[in-house]
N, C-alpha and C positions, 0 to 999 in steps of 0.2 A: 502490586497492580491488581487489586481485586481478586485474590485467590490464584492469580498467576495465569489463568487461562488453560485451555486444553493443551496437553503435552503429548508428543509422539517421540518415541525412541529414547535411548540412553547412551548414545555414542559420544565420543570425545570432543566433537566439534559443536559448540552451542550456537543456536540460531533463534533469533526472535523474529516472528513474522507479523507484520503490521497491516491491518486491513484498510479498506477504502471507505469513502464517505457513505456509500450505500450499503456497506457490509457490516460485519462484526467478526469476532474471532471465529465464530462457527462458519463463516463464509469460506474458510480454507478447507472445509471437509472433503471436497472432491479430490484434494491432493493426498489426504492422509493415507489411503491404502498403498500409495505408490512411493512413499518416502523410505529412505534407508535408515532405519532406526539403529542399526549397528554402527554406523559411521557418524550419525548426527543426533543431537538432542534438540528438538524443536519445542517452542512454546508459542501459543497463538492467543495473545491477550486481547481484551477489549479496551477501548479508550473509555474515559469517563463519559457517561451518558449513553453507552452502548452495551448491548448484551447483558452479561451478568452484572455490569456496572451501570445499568441504565438509570438507576435512581441516585447514583453517586454525584454529589455536587462538584462543580469545578468551574474554572475560567474558560475551558475548552479552547486552549491555545496550543500552538506547536511546542512552546517552551514547557508547558505543563505536561503534555503528552510525552515529550522527550525525557523529562525528569522522572516520570512514572516508569518509562522503559528502563532507565538506569537503576531505579529503586528495585524493579523486578529482577534485573540481572544480579544486583547485590543480594537479594533474598535467596537467589538460586546458587550463589557462590560463583557466579560467572564473571571473572575479571575481564576477559576478552571474549568477544562473541561477534558473529556475523548477523546481518539483518536482511530480511526480504520485505519489500514494501510494495503493496498494490495501490496505485492511484494516490490518494491522500497519504497512504502509508509511506509512499516514496518520499514525500516531503518530511514526514515525521522522522524517518530514518536518517535523513540528511541533517536534521536539527540535532539528533543524537550525536552524529559525527562532529558537527560544529562545536557541541558542548563538551564532548569527551573523545577527541580523536584518537587518543592512545588506547582506547578500549575496543575500537572497531577493526575487525579483521577483514571483512569484505562486505560488499553491498550488491544485492540483486533487486533491480526495480522492474516491476511488471506494470507496464503502462504508467510509469511513475510521474507524479507532479514534480516539476523542476523546483529548485530552491529559489528561482526568480518569480514563482507564482504562475498564474495562468491569466493572460489577458483575454477578455471577452468583448465581442461587439455588444451593443446595447440590447439587441433582441435576445441574444443567447443569455446574457447576464440576467435579464428579466425572467427567463425560463428557469434558470438555476435558483434565483432568489425566491421564486414562487414554489419551489419543490418542497419546502418544509411544510407547507399547508395544503398541498394539492398532490395527491398520489398520481393523478393523471400526468402531471408534469414530471414526476419521477420516472414514470413509464416512458414518456417521450424521450427523456435524456438517455435512459438505458438503451432504448431502441436506436436512437441516433448514433450513440457511441459504439454500437456493434454493427453498424452498416445497414440498419433497417432490413435485416435478413433472417431473424430468428423467430421461432414460434412464440405466439402470444401466451401460451401456457407458461413458458419459462419467464417471459417478461412479467407476467402477473405474479409469479412466485417470487421473483426478485423484489418487486415492489412490496409485496406482503411482508417479506423478511425485513426490508428496510424500515417500513412503518413500525413493525412490532419490536424490532431490535434496537431502536434508537429513540432517545428523548427528543421531542420536537425542538426545544430551545437549544439543546446541544448540537443537533443536526444543523440548525441555522447558523450557529456561531462558528462551527468548523468550516463552513464555506468560506467565510472571511479569513479564517486562519490559513487555509491552504491556497486560496486564490489570490488574496490581496497581501502577498508577502514578497519580500526580496532580501534574502540573506546569502545570496550566492557568493558575495565577497568573502564570507567567512569560510567557505569550503573550496573556493577556487584554487586549483593547483594541488589539491590533496592527492597523495600517492595511493590512496586506498583503491584496490581493484574493484571496478564497477562493471556489472553486466546488465544490459537493458533488454528486456523481453517485451516486445510490442506486437500487437495484432495488425495484420495487413488491412483490416476493416475498421480500424480506429481512426476517425477523421481528425481527432484533436491531439492525442498523445501517441502518435505513431512515430515512425523513423525520422521524418523531417524535423519534428519537434525535439526529438532526442539529439539529433545532430547539431541543432542550433543552441542547445543548452548544456546538457550533461557532457557531451563530447567536447565542448569548448572549455569546460571547467575541470574535468577529470582526465589527466593524461593517460591513465590506464583504464580505458572504457571501451566497450564493444557493444554493438547492437545485434540482436537476433530478432528476425521478423517471422512470426507465425502466420502463414498464409490463410489458415482456416479459423483465425480468431479475430475478435474485435477488442474492446476494452476489458472484457471479462474472461481472459484466457484461462483462468483457474477453473471456470465452469466449462468453457468451450473446448479446451484441449488440455485436460489436466495431466495426462501422462507425459506429454511433451514438455509442459511447464516443470513438472517435478524433475524430469531428466536434465533440463537445462540448468535449473537451480543447482542441482548437486554436481553437475559437471563443472560448473564454475567454482563452487565452494570447496570441492575436493582439492583444487590447486591453490587455495589461499593459505598463507602461512599463519 
């Protein structure tokens, strides 16, 4: 998976962290100082069309992204591993589970996209469809999904990273990959332990969305709500996110 991405730690529990639509592997940087490298080995790869792989061609599908995760795990000698997925990365991690359930130890979703996709009303879908070509639409989406409450300096930086760290056509294609999908029948009833970390200010992928999707499909699933976060909890409350990730994964077999 394009050089394997940034790595943190050398502990016995391997973890692949999968970024969101607006991010890249580097978007996890706020977490890195707070992770327990003695207990875990983390890798933070980019999808095709993002970050260090921005110029790498692909179909930009969930199936392709999941196959790349499994190839990365193979290259690292990781037979079984856990995954953390933010937003779109939550959909990718479930595609990996569907394709190779025997290899997945545990899942942590941070405002994760469900395996059933995301239904939009027409106005919101038009906003998302336009984001590939209009940075102002990207900014509006980030602002909306964090409760219209955060500094414009941060919003501008998020948009700048999104534009510079993703290929335009890949970015556009991945929207269809995560939003217009439904493979929940392939993961429904999975015994894998799932923990869902959501922000209290996330209007779309907060606790109600998790209760109606993930909690219906995964018998071993729990929701943690971060009251001071929206959709981008890794930026908004990194210490709390790192703590919850490792609290969950420490108990996974």
